[in-house]
C-alpha positions as CSV (number, residue, x, y, z in Angstrom):
1,X,-66.4,-143.3,66.6
2,X,-69.5,-142.2,68.6
3,X,-72.6,-140.2,67.7
4,X,-71.9,-136.5,67.7
5,X,-73.6,-134.5,70.5
6,X,-75.7,-131.7,69.0
7,X,-74.1,-128.8,71.0
8,X,-73.3,-127.5,74.5
9,X,-75.0,-124.7,76.2
10,X,-74.4,-122.5,79.2
11,X,-77.1,-122.6,81.9
12,X,-76.5,-120.7,85.2
13,X,-72.8,-121.1,84.9
14,X,-72.9,-124.9,84.3
15,X,-72.1,-126.6,81.1
16,X,-74.9,-129.0,80.1
17,X,-75.4,-131.3,77.1
18,X,-78.3,-130.2,74.9
19,X,-80.4,-133.1,73.7
20,X,-82.4,-132.3,70.7
21,X,-84.7,-135.2,70.9
22,X,-85.7,-135.0,74.6
23,X,-89.1,-136.5,75.3
24,X,-89.4,-137.9,71.7
25,X,-90.1,-141.4,70.6
26,X,-88.2,-143.0,67.7
27,X,-88.7,-146.2,65.8
28,X,-85.8,-147.5,63.8
29,X,-86.6,-150.6,61.7
30,X,-83.8,-153.2,61.3
31,X,-82.0,-151.8,64.4
32,X,-80.4,-154.9,65.9
33,X,-77.1,-154.5,64.0
34,X,-75.2,-152.4,61.4
35,X,-76.4,-148.9,60.3
36,X,-79.8,-149.4,62.1
37,X,-78.1,-150.0,65.5
38,X,-75.9,-147.0,65.2
39,X,-78.9,-144.9,64.3
40,X,-80.9,-146.2,67.3
41,X,-78.0,-145.4,69.7
42,X,-77.3,-142.0,68.1
43,X,-81.0,-141.0,68.6
44,X,-80.9,-142.3,72.2
45,X,-77.7,-140.3,72.9
46,X,-79.6,-137.2,71.7
47,X,-82.5,-137.8,74.1
48,X,-85.0,-140.1,72.3
49,X,-86.7,-143.2,73.6
50,X,-86.2,-145.8,71.0
51,X,-88.2,-148.8,69.6
52,X,-85.6,-151.4,68.5
53,X,-87.1,-153.5,65.7
54,X,-85.7,-156.8,64.5
55,X,-86.7,-159.8,62.4
56,X,-84.5,-162.6,63.6
57,X,-81.8,-161.5,65.9
58,X,-83.5,-161.2,69.2
59,X,-80.3,-161.4,71.3
60,X,-78.7,-158.6,69.3
61,X,-81.8,-156.5,69.6
62,X,-81.9,-156.9,73.4
63,X,-78.2,-155.9,73.5
64,X,-79.1,-152.7,71.7
65,X,-81.9,-152.0,74.0
66,X,-79.6,-152.5,77.0
67,X,-77.2,-149.9,75.6
68,X,-80.1,-147.5,75.3
69,X,-81.3,-148.0,78.8
70,X,-77.7,-147.5,79.9
71,X,-77.9,-144.0,78.3
72,X,-80.9,-143.2,80.5
73,X,-83.6,-143.6,77.8
74,X,-86.5,-146.1,77.5
75,X,-86.2,-148.9,74.9
76,X,-88.8,-151.2,73.6
77,X,-87.8,-154.3,71.6
78,X,-90.3,-155.5,69.0
79,X,-90.0,-158.4,66.5
80,X,-91.8,-158.0,63.2
81,X,-91.4,-159.6,59.7
82,X,-91.9,-156.9,57.2
83,X,-92.8,-159.5,54.7
84,X,-96.3,-159.8,56.4
85,X,-98.8,-157.0,56.7
86,X,-100.2,-158.2,60.0
87,X,-96.8,-158.1,61.6
88,X,-96.3,-154.5,60.5
89,X,-99.6,-153.5,62.0
90,X,-98.8,-155.3,65.2
91,X,-95.5,-153.3,65.4
92,X,-97.2,-150.0,65.3
93,X,-100.0,-151.2,67.7
94,X,-97.3,-152.0,70.1
95,X,-95.7,-148.6,69.7
96,X,-99.0,-146.9,70.3
97,X,-99.8,-149.2,73.4
98,X,-96.5,-148.4,75.1
99,X,-95.7,-144.8,74.1
100,X,-99.0,-143.5,72.7
101,X,-97.2,-141.6,69.9
102,X,-94.3,-141.5,67.6
103,X,-92.1,-138.6,66.6
104,X,-89.3,-140.1,64.5
105,X,-89.5,-143.1,62.1
106,X,-86.3,-144.3,60.4
107,X,-87.1,-146.9,57.6
108,X,-83.9,-149.0,57.5
109,X,-85.3,-152.5,57.0
110,X,-84.5,-154.2,53.7
111,X,-84.1,-157.8,52.3
112,X,-83.2,-159.4,48.9
113,X,-81.5,-162.3,47.2
114,X,-78.1,-161.4,45.8
115,X,-78.5,-163.0,42.4
116,X,-78.1,-162.0,38.7
117,X,-81.4,-160.7,37.4
118,X,-81.5,-163.6,34.8
119,X,-81.6,-166.0,37.7
120,X,-84.0,-164.1,40.0
121,X,-87.3,-165.9,40.7
122,X,-90.7,-164.3,41.2
123,X,-90.6,-165.1,45.0
124,X,-87.2,-163.3,45.2
125,X,-88.8,-160.1,43.7
126,X,-92.0,-160.5,45.8
127,X,-90.0,-160.6,49.1
128,X,-87.6,-157.8,48.1
129,X,-90.4,-155.5,47.1
130,X,-92.7,-156.4,49.9
131,X,-90.2,-155.6,52.6
132,X,-88.5,-152.6,51.1
133,X,-91.6,-150.9,49.4
134,X,-95.0,-152.3,50.1
135,X,-94.6,-152.6,53.9
136,X,-92.7,-149.3,53.9
137,X,-95.6,-147.5,52.5
138,X,-98.0,-149.2,55.1
139,X,-95.4,-148.3,57.8
140,X,-95.4,-144.6,56.9
141,X,-99.3,-144.6,56.9
142,X,-99.3,-146.0,60.4
143,X,-96.4,-143.9,61.6
144,X,-98.0,-140.7,60.3
145,X,-101.2,-141.5,62.2
146,X,-99.2,-141.6,65.5
147,X,-97.4,-138.3,64.8
148,X,-98.6,-134.9,65.9
149,X,-98.8,-132.2,63.3
150,X,-95.6,-130.3,62.9
151,X,-93.7,-132.7,65.0
152,X,-92.8,-135.8,63.0
153,X,-89.8,-136.7,60.9
154,X,-89.3,-139.7,58.7
155,X,-86.0,-140.8,57.2
156,X,-85.4,-143.5,54.6
157,X,-82.2,-145.4,54.1
158,X,-81.4,-146.2,50.4
159,X,-78.3,-147.6,48.9
160,X,-75.6,-146.8,46.4
161,X,-76.8,-149.7,44.2
162,X,-79.8,-147.5,43.4
163,X,-77.4,-145.0,41.6
164,X,-74.4,-147.2,40.5
165,X,-74.2,-150.8,39.0
166,X,-73.2,-153.4,41.6
167,X,-73.2,-157.1,40.5
168,X,-75.9,-159.3,42.1
169,X,-77.8,-156.2,43.5
170,X,-80.4,-155.7,40.6
171,X,-83.5,-156.6,42.6
172,X,-82.4,-154.6,45.7
173,X,-81.3,-151.6,43.5
174,X,-84.7,-151.4,41.9
175,X,-86.4,-151.5,45.2
176,X,-84.0,-148.8,46.7
177,X,-84.4,-146.6,43.6
178,X,-88.2,-146.7,44.1
179,X,-87.7,-146.0,47.8
180,X,-86.0,-142.7,46.9
181,X,-88.9,-141.9,44.6
182,X,-91.4,-142.6,47.4
183,X,-89.3,-140.4,49.7
184,X,-90.0,-137.5,47.3
185,X,-93.7,-138.2,47.0
186,X,-94.3,-138.8,50.6
187,X,-92.5,-135.6,51.5
188,X,-94.9,-133.6,49.4
189,X,-98.0,-135.3,50.7
190,X,-97.0,-135.0,54.4
191,X,-95.6,-131.5,54.2
192,X,-99.0,-129.9,54.9
193,X,-99.1,-131.7,58.2
194,X,-95.5,-130.5,59.0
195,X,-94.1,-134.0,58.9
196,X,-90.7,-134.0,57.2
197,X,-89.6,-136.8,54.9
198,X,-86.0,-137.1,53.7
199,X,-83.5,-139.9,53.1
200,X,-79.9,-140.9,53.1
201,X,-78.0,-143.0,50.6
202,X,-75.0,-144.5,52.5
203,X,-72.7,-145.6,49.9
204,X,-70.4,-148.4,50.9
205,X,-70.3,-149.0,54.6
206,X,-68.4,-151.6,56.7
207,X,-71.3,-153.7,58.1
208,X,-72.0,-157.4,58.3
209,X,-73.7,-157.4,54.9
210,X,-70.7,-156.0,53.3
211,X,-68.9,-159.2,54.3
212,X,-71.6,-161.5,52.8
213,X,-69.4,-162.8,50.0
214,X,-66.4,-163.7,52.3
215,X,-63.4,-161.9,53.7
216,X,-61.2,-162.2,50.5
217,X,-63.9,-160.5,48.3
218,X,-64.4,-157.8,51.0
219,X,-60.7,-156.9,51.2
220,X,-60.5,-156.6,47.4
221,X,-63.7,-154.5,47.4
222,X,-62.5,-152.4,50.3
223,X,-59.1,-151.6,48.4
224,X,-61.1,-150.6,45.3
225,X,-63.6,-148.5,47.3
226,X,-60.9,-146.7,49.2
227,X,-59.0,-145.9,46.0
228,X,-62.0,-144.2,44.4
229,X,-63.3,-142.5,47.5
230,X,-61.9,-138.9,47.9
231,X,-62.0,-139.3,51.7
232,X,-59.8,-142.3,51.3
233,X,-61.6,-144.6,53.8
234,X,-64.7,-146.9,54.0
235,X,-67.8,-145.4,55.7
236,X,-68.9,-146.5,59.1
237,X,-72.4,-146.9,60.5
238,X,-71.8,-143.9,62.7
239,X,-71.1,-141.7,59.7
240,X,-74.6,-142.5,58.5
241,X,-76.2,-142.3,61.9
242,X,-75.0,-138.7,62.5
243,X,-76.6,-137.6,59.1
244,X,-79.9,-139.4,60.0
245,X,-80.0,-137.7,63.3
246,X,-79.6,-134.3,61.5
247,X,-82.5,-135.0,59.2
248,X,-84.6,-136.0,62.2
249,X,-83.8,-132.7,63.9
250,X,-85.4,-129.3,63.6
251,X,-82.1,-128.1,62.1
252,X,-83.3,-129.9,58.9
253,X,-86.7,-128.2,59.0
254,X,-86.3,-126.6,55.5
255,X,-85.4,-129.9,53.8
256,X,-88.1,-131.7,51.9
257,X,-88.0,-134.9,49.9
258,X,-84.2,-134.9,49.7
259,X,-82.0,-138.1,49.6
260,X,-78.5,-137.2,50.7
261,X,-75.5,-139.0,49.4
262,X,-73.4,-139.9,52.4
263,X,-70.6,-141.7,50.8
264,X,-67.3,-139.8,51.3
265,X,-67.5,-138.7,47.7
266,X,-67.5,-142.2,46.2
267,X,-70.5,-141.4,43.8
268,X,-68.5,-138.4,42.5
269,X,-65.7,-140.5,41.0
270,X,-65.5,-143.3,38.5
271,X,-62.9,-145.8,36.9
272,X,-61.8,-142.8,34.7
273,X,-60.4,-141.3,37.8
274,X,-56.7,-142.3,37.2
275,X,-55.2,-141.0,40.5
276,X,-55.3,-144.6,42.1
277,X,-53.4,-145.9,39.1
278,X,-50.9,-143.2,39.2
279,X,-50.4,-143.7,42.9
280,X,-49.9,-147.5,42.4
281,X,-47.5,-146.7,39.5
282,X,-45.4,-144.3,41.6
283,X,-45.2,-146.8,44.6
284,X,-43.6,-149.4,42.3
285,X,-41.3,-147.1,40.4
286,X,-37.6,-147.5,41.2
287,X,-36.1,-144.4,43.0
288,X,-33.8,-142.4,40.8
289,X,-30.1,-143.1,41.2
């Protein structure tokens, strides 16, 4: 599945692609793989030059940048550990030095230790909150300073663990929940400058991190997720990227401080939804004679 093109327009009898981010500069944190990668490519397809940020996977980040260049856009690859304030500042210094401005900032970077809360240590919490929250606030301050009034858009990427219990996700869920709160507050504070802040909550998406506990666990989880998702499939990174692109666009100009659930309806259902059980029962029932 590829990123959706905004629309087509007629110009002097010729059909041309309309690119809604032509001439704009976007920074997507954590964009060497997964959802971040799809967002970076989606924005590039719609005309943006993109800063590809990574922490460890340099080769993957360079590959994303090559795809962006192949789309006819400029790409800048920057390494930065969001666990360190100095690294965050250096990232934005680099953006300013190369592009001189920033129009779109997508906060996708996150990190945690997947442990029960009763086993979580202080350094686990410190790292989770430093990367997901503390450095995020600093990044927004630096991003806003590079944005022109009335031109900027900021999009946060949360997670369904902020809304629903997921084993071993306690620390990250707390950070992502706080991220949604910060999205609301920053939207109000930056609205006077015409900088829009909104977010997406992706639900369950098939990325590398979804396979962290092994393929057997993933297949079991996938079966359960599909059973309770009205759209009857697992989400893809492109599903999320398309909505992020919308929130970055002027079409979302009247949205302020909203975090959209982009989960195929998973958050609308629960184990009390007996339809999957009825379907399983029907599949094993002997046909009438």
